[in-house]
C-alpha positions as MATLAB code, in Angstrom:
seq = 'MTENCYFKVTLKMEYEDAKGNMKKKSEPYIVEAIGPSDVETKIAQYMKGSVSDYEITSVVQTKIVAIIK';
ca = [
     109.390   26.173  145.662;
     110.008   28.152  148.130;
     109.506   26.341  151.665;
     110.229   22.904  152.278;
     108.677   19.684  151.224;
     108.975   15.752  151.766;
     110.910   13.755  149.515;
     110.886    9.825  149.494;
     114.364    8.916  148.169;
     115.334    5.510  146.489;
     119.075    4.614  147.129;
     120.787    1.717  145.384;
     123.834    0.700  147.139;
     126.974   -2.159  147.089;
     127.796   -4.220  150.346;
     129.600   -6.756  151.404;
     127.916   -9.779  152.946;
     129.530  -11.818  155.854;
     131.068  -14.457  153.119;
     132.382  -11.436  151.639;
     129.886  -11.271  148.498;
     128.751   -8.238  147.261;
     125.584   -7.647  146.995;
     122.927   -5.206  146.055;
     119.925   -3.267  147.834;
     117.693   -0.651  147.883;
     116.737    1.791  150.925;
     113.806    4.457  150.736;
     114.387    7.356  153.079;
     112.546   10.468  153.307;
     114.136   13.826  153.465;
     112.844   17.672  154.067;
     114.356   19.545  151.424;
     113.512   22.948  148.994;
     113.760   20.711  145.577;
     115.564   18.014  144.176;
     118.812   19.264  144.234;
     118.811   20.411  147.328;
     117.667   15.998  148.297;
     120.991   15.220  146.524;
     123.043   17.659  148.685;
     121.838   16.684  151.695;
     122.194   12.914  150.755;
     125.540   13.551  149.613;
     126.100   14.337  152.871;
     124.436   11.999  155.108;
     126.432    9.567  153.466;
     129.790   11.058  153.402;
     131.857    8.215  155.220;
     129.360    5.284  155.000;
     129.023    3.881  151.783;
     131.308    5.005  149.269;
     129.013    3.710  146.004;
     125.372    4.471  146.125;
     122.599    5.772  143.244;
     120.051    7.916  143.948;
     117.309    6.203  141.734;
     114.252    7.776  142.910;
     113.733   11.382  144.010;
     109.295   11.408  144.387;
     107.973   14.922  146.658;
     105.262   13.363  148.676;
     102.107   14.762  150.487;
     103.725   14.534  153.508;
     102.363   17.647  155.471;
     104.486   17.085  158.622;
     106.661   14.632  160.534;
     105.873   14.150  164.139;
     108.798   12.586  166.354;
];
């Protein structure tokens, strides 16, 4: 893979709710990257300082051609 592709990435993370209980949630992200290892690097940079405990549970290359903002 030499050009960037879009990957659907699912992250599982823990957070503390208003009552102080630990909860788990999964969130989907779209990441533009060269390959799966590039996805991991970009997610690590994005999550730095926001959530201490997260896990990448899925990385799937999509057929998305472009994201128009």
